[in-house]
Steps between C-alpha positions, in 0.01 A plus 500: 500500500332801651161331518653188645676709768177677587312170521761371748562808711138628539353174638801464732450846643124465524510156665755620751289800587177299519667230709590757764151648478330166551737418794424830675121467441467126541239534779277729289513271194424194719168656611373611155162375397436294181368798299803701601735224393316466167536874437864497603576192286361675191794736523711197406364518144651843449824430696567187293397648165733799544789287629488645857472159670555146374211254524693275739534785750128570489420132544746477789346801687140410435566140586648608836214734598206325327604138460391254231167677437703764312603252229201543261530880543873488411427312176246769407752772584762338282266461206369853536854633507588311187190635328582855606849482361370357177251788458762760585734365233226515245429868591861614437667510163491125456606494134805718573623257762442201274677672212802576718520137619464359151818680394696266723513155336542308830219693670277456199567124496418482875173683438409260225576197717277639777209523253543131400505363855328774695339303780806284576745788504280727706427232760873413528599865530246558775623188678833667568513722808800697356339629183341844562122475503423825317786472250391156385142622465627793298700273261217259449260781422746645250556159340135504387410198718135443553356650821339163580838324488673772702246480777468122503874444470557753775245334725640146447864608533446698819304231691807330661677811624181668613394194699854471640511866603159482668615184683817678616304799622231289673764291680713790615495566872578867458551718193826649628662155529371405155640806325828519684590132466385375156736196518344345806265286294699257290193351335407844364850555360507156331160567334624843378812347346294224336262754343791703366667194345179365347412845364845558353534163326139500392524843336824413323350174367172649382663807338771299322238259374284782365804672338601179319149472360510861376 
């Protein structure tokens, strides 16, 4: 519960602070050169890996200031963040975490189901905009999922919301209007709801199927 609270509160505080910062310094960011943007965007790897900013926020901001050319870079940032979380989990007392989780029958069954359908579950989890990016990476690393499946599943699952966020940022007339009135674009809201529904039902179906086979 504490970790979930942190993963909700910290990104909320950081994105609120950064939103105000971008608004006040919009002119400066608009005149940044390509090398400066590349260096700035690399900070997204750390901010996403340590749950400071969600990937959709990074895509929204970079899409607004840098347009569609930021899309390949965002995919690289997402995959690098996933890799960083995976390596950090392996550096801590991994076996202690796994032992603690295995003591809970439901949690242990969930971990086993992830192992049997790694790619599907990871892709569906990453498809949902409401599941915390860092937390899901942490869980998948603890489950013993293969790094290849974690990165590939993360890449495939995050394509729709990353593209949508870049599109929203690129189409925005001004960042203040975009951040203060998130309901102004009905298409964006419909896509978000669709992603959540698909992710939720997909996860339930795949996990239940894996549990029945166990």
